[in-house]
C-alpha positions in Angstrom: 113.8 40.0 108.9 110.2 39.0 109.3 107.7 40.0 111.9 106.2 36.8 113.5 102.8 36.9 115.5 104.9 36.4 118.7 107.1 39.4 117.9 104.2 41.5 117.0 102.3 40.7 120.3 105.5 41.5 122.2 105.8 44.8 120.4 102.2 45.8 121.2 102.7 44.8 124.9 106.0 46.7 125.2 104.8 49.7 123.3 101.8 49.9 125.6 103.9 49.7 128.7 105.7 52.9 127.4 109.1 51.3 126.5 111.0 53.3 123.9 111.6 51.9 120.3 115.3 51.3 121.1 114.4 49.3 124.2 111.7 47.3 122.3 114.3 46.6 119.5 116.8 45.4 122.1 114.4 43.0 123.8 113.1 41.5 120.6 116.7 41.1 119.2 117.6 41.2 115.6 115.3 44.2 115.0 116.3 47.9 114.5 114.8 50.8 116.3 113.5 52.1 112.9 111.8 48.7 112.3 110.0 48.9 115.5 108.9 52.4 114.7 107.7 51.4 111.2 105.8 48.3 112.4 104.2 50.4 115.2 103.0 53.0 112.7 101.6 50.3 110.4 99.7 48.6 113.3 98.4 52.1 114.3 99.7 52.0 117.7 99.2 55.1 119.6 101.9 57.7 118.9 101.5 58.9 122.5 103.3 56.4 124.5 102.3 56.1 128.2 105.2 57.7 130.1 106.1 56.6 133.6 104.6 59.7 135.1 101.3 59.1 133.4 101.1 55.6 134.7 102.2 56.5 138.2 99.7 57.7 140.9 98.3 61.1 140.9 100.1 62.2 144.1 103.3 62.3 142.1 101.9 64.6 139.6 100.6 67.0 142.4 104.1 67.0 144.2 105.8 67.7 140.9 103.5 70.7 140.2 104.2 72.0 143.8 108.0 71.6 143.1 107.7 73.6 139.8 105.9 76.5 141.7 108.6 76.5 144.4 111.3 76.5 141.8 109.7 79.5 140.0 109.3 81.5 143.1 113.0 80.8 144.2 114.2 81.6 140.6 112.2 84.8 140.6 113.5 85.8 144.1 117.0 85.0 143.1 116.9 87.3 140.1 115.0 90.0 141.9 117.7 90.4 144.5 120.1 91.0 141.6 117.8 93.5 139.9 117.3 95.6 143.2 121.0 96.1 143.6 122.0 99.5 142.0 125.7 99.6 142.8 127.6 97.3 140.5 131.4 97.4 140.6 133.1 99.2 137.7 134.1 97.4 134.6 137.6 96.1 134.6 138.3 95.8 130.9 140.4 92.6 130.1 141.7 91.0 126.9 141.2 87.3 126.4 144.6 86.3 127.8 144.0 88.2 131.0 140.7 86.3 132.0 140.8 84.0 134.9 138.0 81.9 136.7 136.7 84.9 138.7 136.5 87.3 135.8 133.2 88.2 134.0 133.6 86.9 130.4 130.9 89.1 128.9 132.2 90.5 125.6 132.0 94.2 125.0 132.0 95.3 121.3 132.8 93.1 118.2 135.9 90.8 118.2 137.0 92.5 114.9 137.3 95.9 116.5 140.4 97.2 118.2 138.4 98.4 121.2 137.0 94.9 121.9 137.3 93.6 125.5 135.7 91.5 128.1 133.8 93.0 131.2 136.3 91.8 133.8 134.2 92.3 136.9 134.1 89.7 139.6 131.9 86.8 138.4 129.4 85.1 140.6 130.2 81.5 142.0 129.3 78.9 139.4 128.8 81.5 136.6 130.9 83.0 133.9 129.3 86.5 134.4 129.0 89.2 136.9 125.8 90.2 138.5 124.8 92.7 135.9 125.6 90.5 132.7 124.0 87.4 134.5 120.6 89.4 134.1 121.2 89.6 130.3 122.4 85.9 129.9 119.8 84.1 131.8 116.4 85.0 130.9 113.5 83.8 133.1 111.6 80.9 131.7 107.9 81.1 130.7 106.0 84.3 131.3 107.6 87.6 131.7 108.6 88.3 135.3 107.9 92.0 136.1 109.6 93.7 139.1 107.1 94.9 141.6 109.0 97.9 142.9 110.0 99.6 139.6 111.3 102.7 141.5 114.2 100.7 142.8 115.3 99.2 139.5 117.7 101.2 137.3 116.3 102.2 133.9 118.5 99.9 131.7 117.7 96.9 133.7 114.0 97.7 133.7 114.1 98.0 129.9 115.8 94.6 129.7 113.2 93.0 131.9 110.3 94.4 129.8 111.9 93.0 126.6 112.5 89.5 128.1 
């Protein structure tokens, strides 16, 4: 396979528009993705492809940032409501065979030990874990999220939050 001037020009055009190497290879035909990447590298084309978000208007970026802020607030509040709760139902130890859709599947101990079991509390809708183990399993993204009202948070959960 040889690169003709026409194919090189088309490569430059498509690369500049932000198409992926796979898309460019498909459009040009008879060329692999790796060949496109290699030629782009040899032509010193920008490694930073303009993405669709970069080429769209600035309003889209602003709304996207606002969505992220709202999502973070919502996520923080969702987990805070779990943290504030002090009264968790007692464990209901279950073996693997006894687990069902509504059981917390958090393992307690090591599978090689005779005393190994699963938590067995009621799990939250759309999750595999109870409220308590959900705090361990799903860590907050990005910066640490500190609880404002530390008096209301049980000690063991407070330690977990600080180590997150």
